[in-house]
C-alpha positions as CSV (number, residue, x, y, z in Angstrom):
1,D,-58.4,29.7,-1.8
2,A,-55.3,31.0,-3.7
3,S,-53.3,31.2,-0.5
4,T,-54.1,27.6,0.3
5,N,-53.0,26.5,-3.1
6,D,-49.8,28.5,-2.8
7,A,-49.1,26.9,0.6
8,D,-49.7,23.4,-0.9
9,V,-47.3,24.1,-3.7
10,T,-44.7,25.5,-1.3
11,N,-45.1,22.4,0.9
12,A,-44.8,20.1,-2.1
13,V,-41.6,21.8,-3.2
14,R,-40.2,21.7,0.3
15,S,-41.0,18.0,0.5
16,E,-39.2,17.3,-2.8
17,V,-36.2,19.4,-1.8
18,Y,-36.0,17.6,1.6
19,E,-36.2,14.2,-0.1
20,A,-33.5,15.1,-2.6
21,M,-31.3,16.3,0.3
22,A,-31.9,13.2,2.3
23,A,-31.0,11.0,-0.7
24,E,-27.8,13.0,-1.3
25,L,-26.9,12.7,2.4
26,A,-27.4,9.0,2.3
27,D,-25.2,8.8,-0.8
28,L,-22.5,10.8,0.9
29,R,-22.6,8.7,4.0
30,A,-22.3,5.5,1.9
31,W,-19.3,7.0,0.1
32,K,-17.7,8.0,3.4
33,E,-18.1,4.5,4.8
34,E,-16.6,3.0,1.6
35,A,-13.7,5.4,1.7
36,L,-13.0,4.6,5.4
37,A,-13.1,0.9,4.6
38,K,-10.6,1.4,1.8
39,T,-8.4,3.5,3.9
40,E,-8.3,0.9,6.6
41,K,-7.6,-1.8,4.1
42,Y,-4.7,0.2,2.5
43,T,-3.4,1.1,5.9
44,D,-3.3,-2.6,6.8
45,E,-1.6,-3.4,3.5
46,V,1.0,-0.6,4.1
47,E,1.8,-2.1,7.6
48,T,2.2,-5.5,6.0
49,L,4.5,-4.1,3.4
50,K,6.5,-2.3,6.1
51,G,7.0,-5.7,7.8
52,K,8.2,-7.2,4.6
53,L,10.5,-4.3,3.9
54,Q,12.0,-4.8,7.4
55,T,12.6,-8.5,6.6
56,L,14.2,-7.5,3.3
57,A,16.4,-5.0,5.1
58,N,17.6,-7.8,7.5
59,Q,18.3,-9.9,4.4
60,C,20.3,-7.0,2.9
61,D,22.4,-7.0,6.0
62,E,23.1,-10.7,5.3
63,Q,24.0,-9.7,1.8
64,Q,26.6,-7.3,3.1
65,K,28.3,-10.2,4.8
66,I,28.1,-12.1,1.4
67,S,29.7,-9.1,-0.3
68,T,32.5,-9.1,2.2
69,L,33.1,-12.8,1.4
70,E,33.1,-12.0,-2.4
71,S,35.6,-9.2,-1.8
72,K,37.9,-11.6,0.0
73,L,37.6,-14.1,-2.8
74,R,38.5,-11.4,-5.3
75,Q,41.6,-10.5,-3.3
76,G,42.9,-14.0,-3.8
77,S,41.7,-15.7,-0.6
78,S,41.8,-19.4,-1.1
79,S,38.5,-21.3,-0.6
80,S,37.1,-24.6,-1.5
81,N,34.8,-25.2,-4.4
82,D,32.0,-25.8,-2.0
83,Q,32.4,-22.3,-0.5
84,H,32.5,-20.8,-4.0
85,D,29.3,-22.7,-4.9
86,E,27.6,-21.5,-1.7
87,L,28.6,-18.0,-2.5
88,A,27.2,-18.2,-6.0
89,V,23.9,-19.4,-4.6
90,K,23.8,-16.6,-2.0
91,T,24.6,-14.1,-4.7
92,K,21.7,-15.3,-6.8
93,E,19.5,-15.2,-3.8
94,N,20.6,-11.7,-3.1
95,Q,19.7,-10.6,-6.7
96,D,16.3,-12.2,-6.2
97,L,15.8,-10.4,-2.9
98,R,16.8,-7.1,-4.4
99,Q,14.2,-7.6,-7.2
100,R,11.6,-8.4,-4.6
101,L,12.6,-5.3,-2.6
102,A,12.2,-3.1,-5.6
103,L,8.7,-4.6,-6.3
104,L,7.7,-4.2,-2.6
105,N,8.9,-0.6,-2.6
106,A,6.8,0.2,-5.7
107,A,3.8,-1.5,-4.1
108,K,4.3,0.4,-0.9
109,Y,4.5,3.8,-2.7
110,D,1.4,2.9,-4.7
111,A,-0.5,1.9,-1.6
112,E,0.6,5.1,0.3
113,A,-0.5,7.2,-2.7
114,E,-3.9,5.5,-2.7
115,V,-4.3,6.1,1.0
116,E,-3.4,9.8,0.6
117,A,-5.8,10.1,-2.3
118,L,-8.6,8.7,-0.1
119,K,-7.9,11.2,2.7
């Protein structure tokens, strides 16, 4: 009778341990799925940012051309007021693009850091 009681207690303890382990496993699987989803999302965002950075790099090449024109203006090249106004507009656009590039770079590094943290 005592051995039957001991066996019942052992089986009850085992059952509780198995249930706890199954619950923990389910929690871990859910956490893993969530982490994978976030990783995929951040990877997509990083790829989007890379595309934007390439666009900005192309625009920076355009800025180099503008800088060359500015240099010529400083050296005393004669130009019409219209060209000067266009150059001022392009210079302002360049400043705006540089600010956007800095913001995108910061966002890229933040996203990459989050992706690394999730690995």
